[in-house]
C-alpha positions as a printed Julia matrix, in Angstrom:
472×3 Matrix{Float64}:
 -104.05  -84.76   -0.95
 -101.49  -81.92   -0.93
  -98.04  -81.58   -2.49
  -95.21  -81.76   -0.01
  -92.95  -79.4    -1.96
  -90.63  -77.26    0.18
  -91.54  -73.66    0.35
  -88.66  -71.48   -0.85
  -87.64  -68.57    1.25
  -85.35  -65.63    0.74
  -82.79  -67.38    2.91
  -82.5   -70.17    0.31
  -81.78  -67.82   -2.58
  -78.03  -67.71   -3.37
  -76.51  -64.27   -3.1
  -73.77  -63.21   -5.43
  -71.21  -60.92   -3.93
  -68.24  -59.45   -5.73
  -64.94  -59.69   -3.94
  -63.53  -56.63   -5.69
  -65.17  -53.31   -6.39
  -65.48  -52.32  -10.02
  -62.94  -49.63  -10.72
  -64.3   -46.19  -11.39
  -62.09  -44.07  -13.62
  -60.63  -41.21  -11.62
  -60.14  -37.91  -13.41
  -58.46  -35.75  -10.75
  -58.93  -32.03  -10.85
  -55.85  -29.89  -11.46
  -54.71  -28.05   -8.37
  -52.13  -25.35   -7.72
  -50.3   -24.53   -4.53
  -47.21  -25.07   -2.43
  -47.34  -28.87   -2.46
  -48.24  -29.03   -6.16
  -45.11  -26.96   -6.84
  -43.07  -29.38   -4.76
  -44.41  -32.31   -6.77
  -43.54  -30.57  -10.04
  -40.02  -29.81   -8.76
  -39.49  -33.43   -7.66
  -40.78  -34.78  -10.97
  -38.37  -32.56  -12.9
  -35.45  -33.35  -10.58
  -35.91  -37.13  -10.55
  -36.37  -37.33  -14.31
  -33.4   -35.06  -15.0
  -31.29  -37.49  -12.98
  -32.86  -40.63  -14.51
  -32.75  -39.54  -18.14
  -29.52  -37.56  -17.94
  -27.24  -39.76  -15.83
  -26.52  -42.43  -18.5
  -25.23  -39.73  -20.88
  -22.72  -38.38  -18.37
  -19.11  -39.36  -19.11
  -16.35  -40.08  -16.59
  -12.75  -40.92  -17.55
  -13.76  -41.66  -21.16
  -16.51  -44.05  -20.15
  -20.13  -43.87  -19.05
  -20.28  -42.51  -15.51
  -22.95  -44.94  -14.31
  -22.98  -48.31  -16.06
  -23.9   -51.77  -14.79
  -22.02  -53.94  -17.27
  -23.49  -57.36  -16.53
  -21.64  -59.09  -19.36
  -18.24  -57.95  -18.05
  -19.42  -58.19  -14.42
  -18.25  -54.66  -13.71
  -20.4   -51.93  -12.21
  -19.22  -48.38  -12.73
  -20.43  -45.56  -10.48
  -18.43  -42.46  -11.3
  -14.88  -43.09  -10.0
  -15.75  -46.39   -8.32
  -15.76  -49.79   -9.97
  -17.56  -52.66   -8.25
  -17.32  -56.38   -8.96
  -19.64  -59.27   -8.08
  -17.49  -59.84   -4.99
  -18.56  -56.38   -3.77
  -22.18  -57.44   -3.42
  -22.01  -56.51    0.26
  -22.09  -52.84   -0.74
  -25.41  -53.31   -2.5
  -26.73  -55.0     0.63
  -25.55  -52.07    2.73
  -27.13  -49.58    0.35
  -30.48  -51.39    0.54
  -30.32  -51.44    4.35
  -29.61  -47.69    4.38
  -32.51  -47.06    1.99
  -34.85  -49.1     4.19
  -33.79  -47.25    7.35
  -34.19  -43.89    5.61
  -37.68  -44.92    4.51
  -38.55  -45.94    8.07
  -37.26  -42.63    9.43
  -39.06  -40.44    6.89
  -42.27  -42.41    7.33
  -42.14  -42.13   11.13
  -41.6   -38.38   10.85
  -43.86  -37.34    7.97
  -45.75  -40.31    6.59
  -45.65  -41.32    2.94
  -43.35  -38.62    1.59
  -41.73  -41.1    -0.78
  -45.07  -42.18   -2.22
  -46.4   -38.68   -2.66
  -43.39  -37.04   -4.26
  -40.67  -39.39   -5.53
  -42.07  -42.89   -6.13
  -41.73  -43.81   -9.86
  -45.4   -44.77   -9.96
  -46.39  -41.33   -8.67
  -43.89  -39.51  -10.9
  -44.88  -41.18  -14.16
  -48.58  -41.0   -13.35
  -48.09  -37.26  -12.83
  -46.3   -36.94  -16.19
  -48.98  -38.94  -18.0
  -51.71  -36.8   -16.4
  -49.94  -33.65  -17.6
  -50.13  -35.03  -21.14
  -53.77  -36.0   -20.61
  -54.69  -32.57  -19.3
  -52.84  -30.92  -22.19
  -54.52  -32.96  -24.94
  -57.97  -33.72  -23.51
  -58.66  -30.75  -21.26
  -59.44  -30.39  -17.56
  -61.19  -32.98  -15.41
  -64.66  -31.89  -16.55
  -63.71  -32.15  -20.22
  -62.11  -35.55  -19.65
  -65.22  -36.88  -17.91
  -67.37  -35.69  -20.81
  -64.99  -37.35  -23.24
  -65.18  -40.61  -21.26
  -68.99  -40.63  -21.56
  -69.2   -39.48  -25.17
  -69.57  -42.02  -27.99
  -66.6   -42.82  -30.18
  -66.29  -40.3   -32.99
  -63.54  -38.59  -34.96
  -62.83  -36.04  -32.22
  -62.61  -38.62  -29.46
  -60.53  -40.95  -31.61
  -58.11  -38.15  -32.51
  -57.66  -36.94  -28.94
  -57.3   -40.39  -27.42
  -55.05  -41.56  -30.23
  -52.73  -38.57  -29.94
  -52.59  -38.99  -26.16
  -51.53  -42.62  -26.47
  -48.94  -41.76  -29.1
  -47.31  -39.31  -26.68
  -47.64  -41.81  -23.83
  -45.99  -44.56  -25.85
  -43.13  -42.27  -26.89
  -42.48  -41.33  -23.24
  -42.71  -44.99  -22.21
  -40.3   -46.15  -24.93
  -37.82  -43.42  -24.07
  -38.08  -44.53  -20.43
  -37.42  -48.14  -21.44
  -34.52  -47.09  -23.67
  -32.97  -45.13  -20.79
  -33.41  -48.07  -18.43
  -31.51  -50.39  -20.78
  -28.92  -47.62  -21.19
  -27.83  -48.24  -17.6
  -26.79  -51.79  -18.58
  -25.64  -51.28  -22.18
  -23.54  -48.19  -22.96
  -26.23  -45.75  -23.99
  -24.31  -44.21  -26.86
  -23.78  -47.67  -28.34
  -27.44  -48.46  -27.66
  -28.53  -45.3   -29.47
  -26.39  -46.23  -32.46
  -27.96  -49.71  -32.52
  -31.44  -48.2   -32.41
  -30.65  -45.82  -35.27
  -29.21  -48.65  -37.37
  -32.0   -51.1   -36.4
  -29.44  -53.59  -35.08
  -30.65  -54.03  -31.51
  -30.01  -57.37  -29.89
  -32.94  -59.55  -28.75
  -32.48  -58.92  -25.03
  -32.1   -55.18  -25.44
  -35.23  -55.1   -27.61
  -37.15  -57.17  -25.08
  -36.27  -55.0   -22.09
  -36.91  -51.71  -23.86
  -40.36  -52.93  -24.91
  -41.1   -54.62  -21.58
  -40.11  -51.64  -19.44
  -41.89  -49.28  -21.82
  -45.03  -51.39  -21.71
  -44.91  -51.5   -17.89
  -44.56  -47.71  -17.76
  -47.41  -47.19  -20.22
  -49.69  -49.64  -18.41
  -48.95  -48.58  -14.85
  -48.95  -44.8   -15.39
  -51.59  -44.68  -18.09
  -54.16  -47.22  -16.97
  -53.57  -48.76  -13.55
  -52.49  -45.59  -11.75
  -54.02  -45.57   -8.27
  -54.67  -49.32   -8.45
  -50.92  -49.92   -8.13
  -50.81  -47.84   -4.95
  -53.97  -49.34   -3.49
  -53.61  -53.02   -4.31
  -50.16  -53.87   -5.68
  -47.75  -51.85   -3.54
  -46.94  -53.65   -0.25
  -45.87  -50.4     1.39
  -49.51  -49.27    1.58
  -50.25  -52.29    3.77
  -47.47  -52.13    6.33
  -47.02  -48.36    6.56
  -49.3   -48.18    9.6
  -46.77  -50.04   11.77
  -44.35  -47.13   11.27
  -46.93  -44.47   12.17
  -47.63  -43.24   15.65
  -49.64  -40.4    17.17
  -46.82  -37.94   16.5
  -46.37  -38.77   12.8
  -47.15  -35.93   10.41
  -49.92  -37.0     8.06
  -52.4   -35.29    5.77
  -55.27  -34.76    8.19
  -58.76  -33.25    8.12
  -59.34  -31.29   11.34
  -62.92  -32.09   12.24
  -62.83  -29.63   15.14
  -62.52  -26.84   12.55
  -64.67  -28.27    9.79
  -67.67  -29.82   11.52
  -70.53  -29.55   11.21
  -69.98  -29.16    7.49
  -72.43  -27.77    5.0
  -72.84  -25.48    1.99
  -73.36  -21.78    2.54
  -72.82  -18.47    0.78
  -69.66  -16.48    1.24
  -71.6   -13.82    3.19
  -72.89  -16.31    5.78
  -71.5   -16.01    9.29
  -70.69  -19.69    9.72
  -70.08  -19.35   13.47
  -73.48  -17.78   14.01
  -75.03  -20.47   11.84
  -73.39  -23.17   13.96
  -71.27  -24.47   11.1
  -67.65  -25.38   10.73
  -65.36  -24.11    7.99
  -65.93  -27.1     5.68
  -68.44  -26.04    3.0
  -68.72  -29.62    1.67
  -67.47  -28.56   -1.77
  -65.72  -31.94   -2.24
  -62.72  -30.3    -3.89
  -60.5   -32.42   -1.64
  -62.06  -35.52   -3.22
  -61.92  -34.14   -6.76
  -58.17  -33.47   -6.63
  -57.23  -36.76   -4.95
  -55.36  -39.1    -7.34
  -56.61  -42.17   -5.45
  -60.21  -40.92   -5.16
  -60.55  -41.01   -1.37
  -62.31  -38.58    0.96
  -59.71  -37.4     3.46
  -62.53  -36.21    5.72
  -63.21  -39.85    6.6
  -59.88  -40.04    8.39
  -56.47  -41.5     7.6
  -56.74  -44.28    5.02
  -54.13  -46.62    3.63
  -54.96  -45.45    0.1
  -53.67  -41.94    0.92
  -50.25  -41.48   -0.68
  -49.54  -38.21    1.14
  -49.34  -36.08   -2.01
  -51.12  -33.19   -0.21
  -53.19  -32.26   -3.28
  -56.2   -32.01   -0.98
  -54.34  -29.46    1.18
  -53.73  -27.2    -1.82
  -57.32  -27.6    -3.0
  -58.8   -26.89    0.42
  -56.54  -23.88    1.0
  -57.76  -22.36   -2.28
  -61.38  -22.71   -1.16
  -60.62  -21.31    2.29
  -58.97  -18.29    0.67
  -62.02  -17.7    -1.51
  -64.35  -17.96    1.48
  -62.15  -15.79    3.67
  -61.69  -18.61    6.22
  -58.4   -19.5     7.93
  -56.28  -22.14    6.24
  -55.47  -25.44    7.9
  -58.75  -27.33    7.68
  -56.73  -29.99    5.86
  -53.04  -29.84    6.68
  -49.97  -31.8     7.61
  -50.37  -32.39   11.32
  -50.36  -35.16   13.91
  -53.06  -37.13   15.64
  -52.07  -35.67   19.0
  -52.45  -32.1    17.68
  -55.95  -32.86   16.43
  -56.79  -34.37   19.82
  -55.59  -31.18   21.49
  -52.68  -32.72   23.37
  -50.35  -30.0    22.11
  -50.56  -27.12   19.59
  -49.16  -27.07   16.04
  -46.14  -25.21   17.36
  -45.18  -28.33   19.34
  -44.86  -30.58   16.28
  -41.16  -29.91   15.77
  -40.44  -30.67   19.42
  -42.18  -34.06   19.14
  -40.22  -35.09   16.05
  -37.46  -36.18   18.42
  -38.9   -39.2    20.16
  -37.55  -42.71   20.88
  -38.57  -44.18   17.54
  -37.07  -41.44   15.38
  -33.96  -41.15   17.56
  -33.27  -44.89   17.18
  -33.77  -44.7    13.4
  -31.52  -41.63   13.18
  -28.74  -43.14   15.26
  -28.82  -46.41   13.29
  -28.87  -44.53   10.0
  -25.96  -42.32   11.05
  -23.87  -45.25   12.28
  -24.5   -47.4     9.23
  -23.95  -44.46    6.87
  -20.63  -43.72    8.56
  -19.59  -47.37    8.34
  -20.64  -47.51    4.69
  -18.68  -44.38    3.76
  -15.65  -45.52    5.75
  -15.73  -48.91    4.06
  -15.84  -47.27    0.64
  -13.04  -44.85    1.52
  -10.75  -47.61    2.78
  -11.75  -50.15    0.16
   -8.71  -51.98   -1.27
   -8.98  -52.22   -5.07
   -7.52  -55.7    -5.14
   -8.94  -59.16   -4.72
   -7.09  -62.46   -4.82
   -8.63  -65.92   -4.99
   -6.5   -69.04   -4.38
   -7.41  -72.28   -6.13
   -5.51  -75.45   -5.34
   -4.33  -77.93   -7.94
   -7.0   -80.64   -7.89
   -4.83  -83.29   -9.59
   -2.44  -83.77   -6.67
   -2.54  -82.22   -3.21
    1.24  -82.39   -2.94
    4.27  -83.97   -4.58
    7.93  -84.58   -3.8
   10.58  -82.8    -5.82
   13.85  -84.38   -7.0
   15.58  -82.62   -4.08
   13.27  -84.32   -1.58
   11.23  -81.17   -0.88
    7.44  -80.99   -0.73
    5.68  -78.94   -3.39
    2.07  -77.71   -3.51
    0.69  -76.11   -6.69
   -1.88  -73.27   -6.68
   -3.48  -70.87   -9.11
   -3.84  -67.27   -8.02
   -6.59  -65.19   -9.6
   -5.57  -61.55   -9.17
   -8.26  -58.94   -9.83
   -7.1   -55.35  -10.2
  -10.29  -53.48   -9.25
   -8.66  -50.1    -9.71
   -8.9   -47.82  -12.71
   -5.07  -47.56  -12.69
   -2.46  -50.21  -13.64
   -0.43  -51.82  -10.86
    2.47  -54.2   -10.39
    2.29  -56.8    -7.64
    4.69  -59.03   -5.71
    3.77  -62.43   -4.3
    4.94  -63.66   -0.9
    3.88  -66.51    1.4
    4.19  -67.09    5.14
    3.35  -69.87    7.56
    6.26  -72.31    7.24
    9.93  -71.62    7.94
   11.96  -71.48    4.74
    8.87  -71.53    2.53
    9.77  -70.81   -1.1
    7.48  -69.12   -3.62
    8.01  -70.15   -7.21
    5.66  -68.16   -9.43
    5.9   -68.08  -13.18
    6.62  -64.34  -12.85
    8.02  -62.61   -9.79
    6.68  -59.18  -10.73
    3.04  -59.28  -11.84
    1.72  -56.42  -13.99
   -2.03  -55.85  -14.21
   -3.8   -53.35  -16.4
   -6.77  -51.32  -15.08
   -9.7   -53.59  -14.17
   -7.82  -56.65  -15.4
   -8.13  -60.2   -14.06
   -5.09  -62.42  -14.45
   -4.36  -66.02  -13.46
   -0.91  -66.91  -12.12
    0.3   -70.48  -11.43
    2.29  -70.54   -8.18
    4.16  -73.3    -6.38
    5.03  -73.39   -2.68
    8.01  -75.56   -1.75
    8.92  -76.49    1.82
   11.44  -78.69    3.58
    9.59  -81.71    5.07
   11.6   -81.21    8.27
    9.7   -77.94    8.83
    6.27  -79.46    8.27
    4.41  -80.06   11.51
    1.43  -82.17   10.65
   -0.49  -83.31    7.6
   -2.01  -79.89    6.84
   -0.46  -76.5     7.62
   -2.1   -73.12    7.13
   -0.16  -70.71    4.96
   -0.94  -67.18    3.81
   -0.33  -65.61    0.41
    0.38  -61.87    0.48
   -0.07  -59.98   -2.77
    1.02  -56.34   -2.57
    1.27  -53.51   -5.09
    4.83  -52.26   -5.51
    3.67  -48.72   -6.33
    1.23  -48.44   -3.41
    1.91  -50.54   -0.27
   -1.64  -49.88    0.96
   -2.99  -52.1    -1.82
   -2.52  -55.53   -0.32
   -4.54  -58.71    0.08
   -3.8   -61.63    2.41
   -5.38  -64.96    1.51
   -5.13  -68.05    3.71
   -4.95  -71.56    2.3
   -3.59  -75.01    3.2
   -0.23  -76.62    2.51
   -0.4   -80.41    2.52
    2.4   -82.79    3.48
    2.74  -86.13    1.77
């Protein structure tokens, strides 16, 4: 008699498969060149603007301040209110169109040179390279056991990182709380709870993203990496490895005649991989992880110079150039194509409309609120009276005096508490106003009337607001 036990096979053995690859720490090699200089210049420029702008004064106030408590947003000589939210919408639309245009022309320029994640990662890597050494020294330090030297270097690095992150968080809050007042509160240890929270939160985010997550943000968290391909076409400038020049690749001595040996110009040194902040091999083709920083171009050009080979094995070029459809000299000609022309025209039109709207913006807003107790009432003289409350917002940095008028009914009388309304700069005032009409002139139960509020010192500052006048 035999046992009828099932015979196990390899097909029955469960297989464990990880959904995410284990992150390997990337220690990019330092590179010098034209594009590295551009990155340094953009880092310095963007941070000079970010850190310096809150300290700039304009008309005895902070030049750029988003005062959420007072619901006033100062940008140099302009003052915006919550009612001006449309301008923020327009600015976001313009930024999106500009991003589409730049991406269609030259790929991920924003990511490679001006994105905050790229900028702060670059700054943190400068600190790391300064305190821990080059990429070889940092790799050795990663593998070495914890000792006094490693603890001192890593500890000092994180101290500098945290100081940069806290200063970044402090500056961020300084755009919403006057930064001079904020600095005084920090010095006197009297920060409010929300200010403390946002300084620490923004600082922690900067420290974590730039110090630890780095390329993971670009590869997995940033949505732009996923949809960028829809804005690319065969004429988009991207960082490209020219396989027609580089293949077949292989190591060789500097004295070797690579053409006679049947080799391309790529010596398979992997410098392009070593300098890449996201750890990809550009020789495998365009990848969504590529942020377009062009570090691999600088690295490859250095090797080509040492070998005496022509530059351009890795360069900014287009897919059609690599395929031989036109030479590098034809790139500029192909920048103007239907996609980029449409983006440019839309961007120009919307930019013009945005600037025109700002230039002709009336620094006055009036809201009309009806009396909710009674829609209308009859006066002792037999006339019909409607009561309103006018909220007049002087959005200008200068004081103004306003007059109130109303149209829509023959013989309509305006009875405000004050005939001549004075408003200080950026002041909001409430004015009770009555409209009185002869019932003989009222045609219907509800008649549309219009309040006109106009500055006496500048007739261009005027606001017309429509409302209803109710008959009994």
